[in-house]
Kinemage of the C-alpha trace (Angstrom):
@kinemage 1
@onewidth
@group {chain A} dominant
@subgroup {mainchain}
@vectorlist {calphas} color= white
{ca met a 1} P -12.171 -33.392 -6.377
{ca val a 2} L -14.468 -30.943 -8.141
{ca leu a 3} L -15.032 -27.378 -6.988
{ca ser a 4} L -18.453 -28.035 -5.450
{ca glu a 5} L -16.988 -30.871 -3.347
{ca leu a 6} L -14.094 -28.697 -2.303
{ca lys a 7} L -16.475 -25.920 -1.218
{ca ala a 8} L -18.554 -28.374 0.797
{ca glu a 9} L -15.458 -29.749 2.527
{ca ala a 10} L -14.167 -26.244 3.252
{ca leu a 11} L -17.441 -25.311 4.940
{ca lys a 12} L -17.057 -28.278 7.284
{ca leu a 13} L -13.777 -26.888 8.628
{ca pro a 14} L -13.675 -24.878 11.854
{ca pro a 15} L -13.505 -21.084 11.323
{ca arg a 16} L -9.797 -20.859 12.198
{ca asp a 17} L -8.895 -23.519 9.635
{ca arg a 18} L -11.038 -21.809 7.003
{ca leu a 19} L -9.142 -18.562 7.612
{ca val a 20} L -5.848 -20.371 7.178
{ca leu a 21} L -7.166 -21.915 3.972
{ca val a 22} L -8.272 -18.531 2.629
{ca ala a 23} L -4.927 -16.941 3.510
{ca thr a 24} L -3.100 -19.776 1.762
{ca ile a 25} L -5.221 -19.423 -1.366
{ca val a 26} L -4.817 -15.628 -1.468
{ca glu a 27} L -1.069 -15.957 -0.981
{ca ser a 28} L -0.818 -18.464 -3.811
{ca leu a 29} L -2.840 -16.192 -6.112
{ca his a 30} L -0.768 -13.144 -5.281
{ca asp a 31} L 2.442 -14.947 -6.164
{ca thr a 32} L 0.834 -16.252 -9.370
{ca leu a 33} L -0.769 -13.009 -10.529
{ca val a 34} L 2.134 -10.669 -9.770
{ca pro a 35} L 5.484 -12.391 -10.201
{ca arg a 36} L 8.154 -11.206 -7.805
{ca ser a 37} L 10.390 -9.930 -10.595
{ca glu a 38} L 7.626 -7.601 -11.819
{ca arg a 39} L 7.046 -6.315 -8.290
{ca ser a 40} L 10.766 -5.749 -7.829
{ca asp a 41} L 10.946 -3.869 -11.119
{ca ala a 42} L 7.978 -1.699 -10.141
{ca ile a 43} L 9.533 -0.923 -6.760
{ca gln a 44} L 12.806 0.069 -8.386
{ca arg a 45} L 10.980 2.354 -10.842
{ca met a 46} L 9.110 4.013 -7.976
{ca arg a 47} L 12.341 4.550 -6.079
{ca gly a 48} L 13.788 6.138 -9.198
{ca leu a 49} L 10.876 8.570 -9.333
{ca leu a 50} L 11.654 9.682 -5.796
{ca gln a 51} L 15.341 10.298 -6.410
{ca thr a 52} L 16.558 13.865 -6.668
{ca asp a 53} L 19.867 15.675 -6.877
{ca gln a 54} L 18.829 17.998 -4.061
{ca pro a 55} L 19.584 17.204 -0.434
{ca ala a 56} L 16.715 16.286 1.860
{ca pro a 57} L 15.129 19.268 3.609
{ca thr a 58} L 16.310 20.006 7.120
{ca asp a 59} L 13.996 19.984 10.097
{ca gln a 60} L 13.939 23.788 9.939
{ca asp a 61} L 12.998 23.689 6.239
{ca val a 62} L 10.142 21.295 6.941
{ca ala a 63} L 8.925 23.427 9.851
{ca ala a 64} L 8.945 26.510 7.597
{ca met a 65} L 7.031 24.658 4.852
{ca leu a 66} L 4.435 23.494 7.362
{ca gln a 67} L 4.049 26.982 8.785
{ca gln a 68} L 3.642 28.448 5.296
{ca arg a 69} L 0.973 25.866 4.483
{ca arg a 70} L -0.872 26.621 7.720
{ca val a 71} L -0.886 30.325 6.848
{ca glu a 72} L -2.234 29.568 3.366
{ca ile a 73} L -5.008 27.391 4.794
{ca tyr a 74} L -5.901 30.029 7.391
{ca leu a 75} L -6.067 32.751 4.772
{ca leu a 76} L -8.178 30.571 2.444
{ca arg a 77} L -10.666 29.784 5.204
{ca his a 78} L -10.957 33.358 6.353
{ca gly a 79} L -11.272 34.927 2.911
{ca ser a 80} L -8.132 37.017 3.084
{ca trp a 81} L -6.322 35.236 0.277
């Protein structure tokens, strides 16, 4: 079957079936264009970028950082910085 025939047949399908067809095609392309091993490698590299020797901030640390940022924004908006 040539592409033009395939398109014509696809247009005859009910909308729900066309959506399933599109999802199937996109899924097959995604697996073809980005092999799983490459995605896994990229994910591992990103995780490595996020690693640190420091412990995660506590809730109090985060609250203090947020408060400091709010003060900076307030001062920037009101010209006192």
